[in-house]
C-alpha positions in Angstrom: 34.3 -18.1 -22.0 32.4 -19.6 -24.9 29.9 -17.4 -26.7 26.2 -18.2 -26.3 24.2 -18.2 -29.5 21.5 -15.4 -29.6 18.6 -17.9 -29.9 19.8 -19.8 -26.8 20.4 -16.6 -24.8 17.0 -15.3 -25.6 15.4 -18.5 -24.2 17.3 -18.4 -20.9 15.4 -15.5 -19.4 13.0 -12.7 -20.2 13.1 -9.2 -18.6 9.6 -7.9 -18.0 8.0 -5.2 -15.8 6.3 -6.5 -12.7 4.1 -5.0 -9.9 4.7 -6.1 -6.3 2.1 -5.3 -3.7 3.7 -4.2 -0.4 2.0 -3.7 3.0 3.2 -0.4 4.6 4.4 -0.6 8.2 4.1 2.9 9.6 6.6 3.4 12.5 5.4 5.8 15.2 8.6 5.2 17.4 12.2 4.2 16.8 12.3 2.3 20.2 12.8 -1.3 19.2 11.6 -2.6 22.6 8.3 -0.8 22.2 7.9 -2.1 18.6 8.8 -5.6 19.7 6.1 -5.5 22.4 3.5 -4.2 20.0 4.3 -6.9 17.4 4.2 -9.6 20.1 0.8 -8.4 21.2 -0.6 -8.4 17.7 0.9 -11.8 16.9 -0.7 -13.3 20.1 -4.2 -12.0 19.0 -4.0 -12.8 15.3 -1.2 -15.4 14.7 0.1 -15.7 11.2 -1.6 -12.5 10.0 1.5 -11.2 8.2 3.4 -14.5 7.5 5.7 -14.1 4.5 4.1 -10.6 3.8 6.4 -8.3 1.8 6.5 -4.9 3.5 7.7 -1.4 3.1 8.8 0.6 6.1 7.1 4.0 6.3 9.2 6.6 8.3 6.9 9.6 7.8 6.0 9.6 11.5 9.6 9.4 12.8 11.5 11.4 10.2 12.0 14.3 12.6 13.1 12.1 15.6 16.6 12.8 17.0 17.1 9.1 17.7 18.6 7.1 14.8 16.8 4.1 13.5 18.6 0.8 14.2 17.7 -0.7 10.8 19.7 -3.9 11.4 17.8 -4.6 14.6 14.5 -3.5 13.0 14.9 -5.8 10.1 15.7 -8.7 12.4 12.6 -7.9 14.5 10.3 -7.8 11.5 11.8 -11.0 10.0 11.3 -12.7 13.4 7.6 -12.1 12.9 7.7 -13.6 9.5 7.5 -10.3 7.6 9.7 -9.7 4.6 11.0 -6.1 4.7 12.0 -5.0 1.2 11.7 -1.2 0.9 11.6 2.1 2.9 10.0 5.5 2.3 9.4 9.0 3.7 12.4 9.2 5.9 15.0 12.0 6.4 18.1 12.0 4.4 20.1 10.3 7.1 17.4 7.7 7.7 17.1 6.8 4.1 20.9 6.5 3.7 21.0 4.2 6.7 18.1 2.1 5.4 19.7 1.8 1.9 23.0 0.7 3.6 21.0 -2.0 5.4 19.9 -3.5 2.2 16.5 -1.9 1.7 15.4 -0.1 -1.5 13.6 3.2 -1.7 9.9 2.9 -2.4 8.1 5.7 -4.2 5.9 8.1 -2.2 2.2 7.2 -2.3 -0.8 9.4 -3.1 0.8 11.4 -6.0 -1.3 12.4 -9.0 -0.2 11.1 -12.4 1.1 13.7 -14.8 3.1 14.0 -18.0 5.6 16.8 -18.6 4.7 19.0 -21.6 7.4 21.3 -23.1 5.9 24.6 -24.4 7.4 26.1 -27.5 9.2 29.5 -27.1 7.6 32.7 -28.2 7.9 33.4 -31.9 10.9 35.3 -33.3 13.1 35.5 -30.1 15.9 37.9 -30.1 19.5 36.8 -29.8 19.6 38.4 -26.3 16.6 36.4 -25.1 17.3 32.7 -25.6 14.3 30.3 -25.7 12.9 29.3 -22.3 11.6 25.8 -21.7 8.5 25.6 -19.4 7.2 22.4 -17.8 3.5 22.1 -16.9 1.7 19.2 -15.3 -1.3 17.7 -17.0 -3.5 15.4 -14.9 -4.3 12.2 -16.6 -7.9 10.9 -16.6 -8.5 8.3 -13.8 -8.4 4.6 -14.7 -11.8 2.8 -14.8 -12.4 0.5 -11.8 -11.2 -3.1 -11.9 -14.2 -5.4 -11.7 -14.0 -8.9 -10.3 -17.1 -11.1 -10.8 -15.8 -14.4 -9.3 -15.4 -15.5 -5.7 -11.9 -15.1 -4.2 -10.7 -18.1 -2.3 -8.2 -18.2 0.6 -4.7 -17.3 -0.6 -5.9 -15.3 -3.6 -5.0 -11.7 -4.0 -6.3 -8.9 -6.3 -4.6 -5.5 -6.6 -6.2 -2.6 -8.4 -3.3 -0.3 -9.0 -4.1 3.5 -9.4 -7.9 2.8 -9.4 -10.9 1.5 -7.5 -11.8 -2.2 -7.1 -15.3 -3.7 -7.4 -15.8 -7.3 -6.3 -19.2 -8.8 -7.2 -18.7 -12.1 -5.3 -17.5 -13.5 -2.0 -14.1 -12.6 -0.6 -13.3 -15.6 1.5 -11.3 -15.7 4.8 -7.6 -15.6 3.8 -8.2 -13.8 0.5 -6.9 -10.3 0.0 -8.3 -7.4 -2.0 -6.1 -4.3 -2.4 -6.7 -1.0 -4.3 -5.0 2.4 -4.5 -8.6 3.8 -4.5 -11.9 2.7 -3.0 -12.9 -1.0 -2.5 -16.5 -2.1 -3.1 -17.5 -5.6 -2.2 -21.1 -6.5 -3.1 -21.0 -9.8 -1.2 -19.7 -11.0 2.2 -16.2 -9.5 2.9 -14.5 -12.1 5.1 -10.8 -11.7 4.1 -8.4 -8.7 4.1 -9.3 -5.4 2.4 -6.7 -2.7 2.0 -7.9 0.5 0.3 -5.8 3.6 -0.4 -2.7 1.4 -0.7 -0.8 4.2 -2.4 -1.4 6.6 0.5 -4.8 7.9 -0.4 -6.3 9.0 3.0 -9.7 9.6 1.5 -10.2 6.0 0.2 -13.0 4.0 1.7 -14.2 0.4 1.8 -17.8 -0.6 1.2 -19.4 -4.1 1.6 -22.9 -5.5 1.8 -21.8 -7.9 4.6 -19.0 -6.8 6.9 -17.1 -9.8 8.3 -13.5 -8.8 7.4 -10.4 -10.4 8.9 -8.4 -7.2 8.4 -9.3 -3.7 7.3 -6.8 -1.0 6.2 -6.8 2.5 4.7 -3.5 4.1 3.6 -1.6 1.9 6.0 -3.8 2.3 9.1 -5.1 -1.1 10.2 -8.0 -2.7 12.2 -7.8 -6.4 12.8 -10.1 -9.0 14.4 -8.6 -8.3 17.8 -11.1 -5.4 18.0 -14.6 -7.0 17.5 -16.9 -5.2 15.1 -19.9 -3.4 16.6 -23.2 -5.3 16.4 -24.7 -2.8 14.1 -22.2 -3.5 11.4 -21.1 -7.1 11.9 -22.4 -9.1 9.0 -24.3 -6.1 7.7 -23.9 -3.4 5.0 -21.0 -1.1 6.2 -18.5 1.5 5.2 -15.0 2.0 6.5 -13.3 5.4 6.5 -10.3 7.0 8.1 -10.8 9.7 10.8 -7.4 10.9 12.0 -5.4 7.8 13.0 -8.5 5.6 13.5 -10.6 3.5 11.2 -14.3 4.0 11.6 -16.7 1.2 10.6 -20.2 2.6 10.1 -23.5 1.0 9.0 -24.6 2.1 5.5 -28.3 1.8 6.3 -28.4 4.6 8.8 -26.4 7.2 6.8 -28.3 10.0 5.1 
């Protein structure tokens, strides 16, 4: 095979780090018939909601199930609903092995604090009988400042604030998507999708001055337009928080 000159090879491709936002699909059963019925119901209410959406399968709720997960059937089911399954996380050893064999990759666990390992020097003048001991401690890094967006977001646009909060100072249109590993603040009408706590932070919240969202999510728990917003929050200042497995949408004006 002919050699490729260095200057040509360099121009052919570049290798760079990239960040891909994935929606987590949290399984609460391994029964594909039950899952198929649920997906059909959601698709009938909000068609096209997850079209071409890259997803990670979260097995934390079924990792102790005795029934094995039929990943081949599961992937076919998700693709039939226009999802793009790429990764898997939080399963048992057997589940993760089966998932990797089916072509998925392992996604990192969410909600972990950032740390850097620091090696401490051994005590001075150690004796030959007592070799130096390495100790590792975890140092929590300061949080990142929030990502601030001061322009309107049109349909099809997506903003992801990785490892920090997101502040949007303009309209989030229907079909636009705002994602943050922390909190989401929208000081304008929120009409698109808002996904807070994307890395697994159950304490994340969503705030907006005009709640008209197409989809709300905190740490993988969803609320869509198939469940109408209460009249005291629809189009008004509101906050979204997670209580157990349910998302609560509450008016901001009545909170102490």
